[in-house]
C-alpha positions as CSV (number, residue, x, y, z in Angstrom):
1,A,-11.9,18.0,-18.6
2,P,-9.6,19.9,-16.3
3,V,-8.2,18.1,-13.3
4,P,-9.4,19.8,-10.0
5,L,-6.1,19.4,-8.2
6,P,-2.7,19.3,-9.8
7,P,-1.7,15.6,-9.9
8,V,1.5,14.5,-8.1
9,L,3.6,11.9,-9.9
10,E,5.7,9.7,-7.7
11,Y,8.6,7.9,-9.2
12,V,11.4,5.5,-8.3
13,L,14.7,5.0,-10.2
14,D,16.3,1.7,-9.6
15,A,19.9,0.9,-10.8
16,D,21.5,-2.5,-11.5
17,M,18.3,-4.5,-10.9
18,D,19.6,-7.3,-13.1
19,R,22.7,-7.8,-11.0
20,R,20.8,-7.7,-7.8
21,R,18.4,-10.4,-9.0
22,L,21.5,-12.6,-9.4
23,G,22.5,-11.9,-5.8
24,Q,25.3,-9.4,-6.8
25,A,25.9,-6.0,-5.2
26,P,24.9,-2.9,-7.1
27,R,27.8,-1.0,-8.7
28,V,26.4,2.5,-8.1
29,S,24.9,4.8,-5.4
30,F,22.5,7.6,-6.1
31,L,23.6,11.0,-4.7
32,G,21.0,13.1,-2.9
33,R,18.6,10.2,-2.3
34,R,16.3,10.0,0.7
35,P,17.7,8.4,3.9
36,S,14.9,5.8,3.6
37,D,16.0,4.8,0.1
38,P,18.5,2.0,-0.5
39,E,21.7,3.3,-2.1
40,H,20.7,1.9,-5.5
41,Q,17.3,3.7,-5.5
42,F,16.2,7.3,-5.9
43,S,12.6,8.3,-5.3
44,D,10.8,11.6,-5.3
45,A,7.6,13.2,-6.5
46,V,6.8,15.9,-9.1
47,E,3.7,18.1,-9.2
48,L,2.2,18.6,-12.7
49,P,0.6,22.1,-12.6
50,R,-1.5,21.7,-15.6
51,Q,-2.4,19.2,-18.4
52,H,0.3,18.4,-20.9
53,A,2.9,20.1,-18.6
54,R,6.4,18.7,-18.6
55,A,8.7,18.4,-15.7
56,C,12.4,17.6,-15.6
57,V,14.2,15.9,-12.7
58,K,18.0,15.2,-12.3
59,A,19.2,12.2,-10.5
60,T,23.0,11.5,-10.3
61,F,24.7,8.3,-9.3
62,Q,28.3,7.4,-8.8
63,L,30.2,4.2,-9.5
64,H,31.7,2.5,-6.5
65,D,35.5,2.5,-6.3
66,S,35.6,-1.3,-5.7
67,V,33.8,-2.2,-8.9
68,R,35.7,-4.3,-11.4
69,D,33.0,-4.7,-14.0
70,K,33.2,-1.2,-15.6
71,L,32.4,-2.2,-19.2
72,R,28.9,-3.7,-18.8
73,P,26.1,-1.1,-19.0
74,I,24.3,0.0,-15.8
75,A,20.6,-0.4,-16.4
76,V,18.2,2.0,-14.7
77,T,14.5,1.2,-14.4
78,L,11.8,3.7,-13.7
79,A,8.5,3.0,-11.9
80,Y,5.9,5.8,-11.5
81,G,2.3,6.4,-10.5
82,I,-0.1,9.1,-9.4
83,R,-0.1,9.8,-5.7
84,G,-3.4,8.8,-4.1
85,A,-4.7,7.0,-7.1
86,G,-6.5,3.9,-6.2
87,V,-9.8,2.1,-6.2
88,V,-12.5,3.8,-4.3
89,R,-15.5,1.7,-3.4
90,Q,-18.9,3.3,-3.6
91,S,-22.0,2.4,-1.7
92,R,-25.2,1.7,-3.6
93,G,-27.1,4.8,-4.6
94,A,-24.2,7.1,-3.7
95,A,-23.3,9.8,-6.2
96,L,-20.1,9.2,-8.2
97,P,-17.0,11.0,-6.9
98,P,-15.1,13.4,-9.2
99,L,-12.9,11.6,-11.8
100,S,-9.3,11.3,-11.0
101,P,-6.5,11.5,-13.5
102,V,-5.1,8.3,-15.1
103,L,-1.8,7.5,-16.8
């Protein structure tokens, strides 16, 4: 069934998470990130206008000048979810709300 409102997909790119788990500083900084994001993260949202629509997003990061380890790969993880998706509790006997999209 068609979705009543275009869903908004929120995402977060996180670089060098393995190094940070070991207590080491990240080797990169994302350019154009939000002021509230740490330098090693990039977050944004994409509106999907219709079902099966594709969206492309560019995120650029730069290697810090002081980095010595330039041979090991820089892993980037992606976390995403639908904005506003969550559990809605219903009272007994109330009509069911419209279905929301799922991933």
